[in-house]
C-alpha positions as CSV (number, residue, x, y, z in Angstrom):
1,S,99.0,84.2,94.6
2,E,100.4,81.9,96.6
3,P,99.8,82.3,100.6
4,Y,103.3,83.3,102.5
5,G,105.0,81.0,105.6
6,L,105.2,82.7,108.4
7,V,109.2,83.0,108.3
8,S,108.4,84.9,104.4
9,L,105.8,87.2,107.1
10,A,108.4,87.8,109.5
11,R,111.6,88.1,106.9
12,S,109.9,90.7,105.3
13,L,110.1,93.0,108.4
14,L,114.5,92.6,107.9
15,P,116.5,95.1,106.3
16,P,117.1,94.0,102.6
17,S,120.5,92.1,102.3
18,R,123.2,93.9,101.0
19,D,125.3,90.5,99.8
20,P,123.3,88.7,98.2
21,S,125.4,85.9,98.1
22,K,124.9,86.1,102.1
23,K,122.5,83.1,103.4
24,P,120.0,86.1,104.7
25,D,119.4,86.8,108.5
26,P,116.9,84.5,111.1
27,P,113.7,86.4,111.3
28,S,113.0,87.0,115.2
29,P,111.6,84.1,117.2
30,V,109.7,86.7,119.0
31,I,107.8,87.7,115.6
32,I,107.2,83.9,114.8
33,R,106.1,83.1,117.9
34,S,103.3,86.0,117.5
35,L,102.2,84.8,114.2
36,L,102.2,81.1,115.2
37,R,100.1,82.3,118.4
38,A,97.9,84.3,115.9
39,A,97.1,81.5,113.9
40,L,96.8,78.5,116.0
41,L,94.0,80.6,118.4
42,G,93.0,82.7,116.4
43,G,93.5,85.8,118.5
44,P,94.6,89.6,116.8
45,V,98.0,89.6,115.6
46,P,100.2,92.3,118.1
47,H,100.2,95.7,116.8
48,A,103.8,96.0,117.2
49,L,104.2,94.4,114.0
50,L,102.2,96.4,111.9
51,W,104.6,99.5,113.6
52,Q,107.5,97.2,112.3
53,A,106.0,96.8,108.6
54,V,105.3,100.0,108.1
55,K,108.9,101.5,109.6
56,R,110.2,98.9,107.0
57,N,108.0,100.5,104.7
58,R,109.5,104.2,105.2
59,A,112.7,102.8,105.4
60,E,112.7,101.3,102.0
61,A,110.2,103.8,100.5
62,T,107.9,100.8,99.1
63,V,105.9,97.8,100.0
64,T,106.6,94.4,99.2
65,D,103.8,92.1,98.7
66,P,104.9,89.8,101.8
67,R,105.0,93.2,103.8
68,A,101.3,93.8,102.4
69,A,100.1,90.7,103.5
70,L,100.9,91.4,106.8
71,V,99.8,94.6,107.3
72,K,96.7,93.5,105.9
73,L,96.6,90.2,108.2
74,V,97.3,92.8,111.6
75,L,94.3,95.0,110.6
76,L,91.9,92.9,109.3
77,S,92.6,90.1,112.8
78,H,91.6,93.6,114.8
79,A,88.4,94.4,112.4
80,P,85.0,93.3,112.8
81,H,84.1,89.9,111.2
82,S,82.3,91.9,108.5
83,M,85.5,92.9,107.6
84,E,87.4,89.8,106.6
85,D,86.7,89.8,102.9
86,A,87.9,93.3,102.5
87,M,91.2,94.7,101.1
88,V,91.1,92.0,99.0
89,G,92.8,94.2,96.2
90,L,92.1,98.1,95.0
91,D,89.2,99.6,96.2
92,P,88.4,102.6,94.6
93,E,86.0,103.3,97.1
94,F,87.5,102.1,100.8
95,P,86.3,105.1,102.7
96,S,89.9,105.8,104.8
97,P,91.4,109.5,103.3
98,A,94.9,107.0,104.3
99,Y,94.1,104.5,102.0
100,Q,93.0,107.1,99.4
101,C,96.4,109.1,100.1
102,G,98.3,105.9,99.2
103,R,96.7,105.3,96.0
104,L,97.5,109.2,94.9
105,L,101.2,108.7,95.9
106,A,100.8,105.6,93.3
107,V,99.3,107.5,90.7
108,L,101.5,110.5,90.4
109,E,104.4,108.1,90.3
110,D,102.6,106.5,87.5
111,V,102.9,110.1,85.9
112,Q,106.4,111.0,86.6
113,R,107.2,107.3,85.3
114,R,105.2,107.6,82.1
115,A,106.5,111.4,81.6
116,V,110.1,110.8,82.2
117,P,110.6,107.4,81.3
118,G,113.5,105.3,82.8
119,I,114.0,107.5,85.4
120,N,116.0,106.3,88.4
121,S,114.7,108.0,91.7
122,T,111.1,109.2,92.0
123,L,109.1,111.2,93.9
124,V,108.7,107.8,95.9
125,D,112.0,107.6,97.3
126,R,112.2,111.3,98.7
127,F,108.9,111.6,99.7
128,F,107.0,108.2,101.2
129,G,107.9,108.5,104.5
130,T,106.2,111.8,104.6
131,A,103.2,111.6,102.7
132,S,102.7,108.2,104.5
133,S,102.6,109.8,108.4
134,A,101.8,113.1,107.5
135,P,99.8,113.8,103.8
136,A,98.8,117.5,104.4
137,S,102.6,119.3,104.7
138,V,103.2,116.9,101.7
139,F,100.0,116.5,98.9
140,G,100.0,120.2,97.9
141,R,103.9,119.8,96.6
142,L,103.3,116.5,94.7
143,L,100.3,117.8,93.1
144,R,101.7,120.9,92.2
145,G,105.0,119.4,90.8
146,A,102.5,116.7,88.6
147,Q,101.3,119.3,87.1
148,P,104.4,120.1,84.5
149,H,104.5,116.3,83.4
150,L,100.8,115.7,83.0
151,G,101.3,118.4,80.8
152,K,104.0,116.7,78.9
153,L,101.7,113.7,78.6
154,E,98.5,115.6,77.2
155,R,101.2,116.8,74.4
156,D,103.1,113.3,73.6
157,R,100.7,111.4,74.7
158,P,96.9,111.8,74.9
159,G,95.3,108.5,75.6
160,A,97.8,108.4,78.8
161,Y,96.9,112.0,79.8
162,V,93.4,111.1,79.8
163,A,94.0,108.0,82.1
164,C,96.6,109.6,84.5
165,Q,94.0,112.2,84.7
166,K,90.8,109.9,85.4
167,R,92.4,108.5,88.2
168,L,93.8,111.5,89.7
169,E,89.8,113.2,89.7
170,G,88.6,109.4,90.8
171,I,90.8,109.4,94.0
172,L,90.7,113.3,94.7
173,G,87.3,113.0,94.6
174,Q,87.1,110.6,97.3
175,L,89.3,113.1,99.4
176,N,87.7,116.3,101.2
177,A,90.9,117.2,102.3
178,F,94.4,115.5,103.6
179,P,95.2,114.5,106.6
180,R,97.2,116.4,108.8
181,T,99.1,112.9,110.7
182,L,98.2,109.4,110.4
183,S,97.8,106.8,113.2
184,L,99.5,103.8,113.0
185,E,96.4,101.8,111.5
186,E,96.2,104.4,109.0
187,Q,100.0,104.1,107.6
188,G,99.0,100.4,107.1
189,L,96.0,101.2,105.4
190,F,98.4,103.9,103.2
191,S,100.7,101.2,102.5
192,L,97.8,99.1,101.1
193,G,96.3,101.7,99.5
194,Y,99.7,102.2,97.6
195,Y,100.4,98.7,97.1
196,H,96.7,97.9,95.6
197,Q,97.2,100.9,93.3
198,R,100.7,99.6,91.7
199,A,99.5,96.3,91.5
200,H,96.6,97.3,89.3
201,D,98.0,99.6,87.0
202,R,101.0,97.1,86.1
203,Y,97.8,94.6,85.7
204,Q,96.3,96.8,83.4
205,A,99.4,97.9,82.0
206,R,100.3,94.0,81.0
207,Q,96.5,93.6,79.9
208,S,97.1,96.3,77.4
209,A,100.3,94.9,76.0
210,E,98.7,91.5,75.4
211,A,95.7,92.9,73.8
212,A,97.9,95.1,71.2
213,P,98.3,93.6,67.9
214,P,101.7,92.6,67.1
215,E,104.3,94.5,65.0
216,E,104.1,93.3,61.6
217,D,107.4,91.8,60.4
218,L,108.4,93.6,57.2
219,S,111.3,90.7,56.5
220,E,108.8,89.0,55.6
221,Q,107.2,91.2,52.6
222,A,110.9,91.5,51.4
């Protein structure tokens, strides 16, 4: 995808407009200056921007493309140079419990959507904030709540059940325990894990749809 400009990154920290016809509010000049200074001088991006991105993710219970890019920018700007090529996409073995917890939330949401097609509000709308800050307090409950959905998939869509179960087992195998609390940087990693897993799953779904044989046109056989 195309890289995001400074204004797009800064604007991702603003609440979404309630009136689509209204011109969006301008981003904070302070944020623009911070990003521009980091771009020109190569210094670290202030953690204050990570805090604003994490806070906006929690408020909206989602991670947008530009906010994911901003989270990654802040984290990598404080990381060793050896990490510059990290976090490009989904990394199932990324050694961070916070990242794996983000992945787990995305997979549990996918299980719910598969089991209850057309659902308007998912578990993420209710639990994103708690899961991203205090995973141990909520993931046991979420895993128990997923069992009826998995049972329904096993009965009605065994292929989807096997795929979901395999992903859950792979993620849980990376976790010795759920962290009680997550630091600011870990909350950023949680956001990236959630974002990467969702993006990967959507890509896989598109690939499967494109590979499926076209439906036979029965009208031509009449």
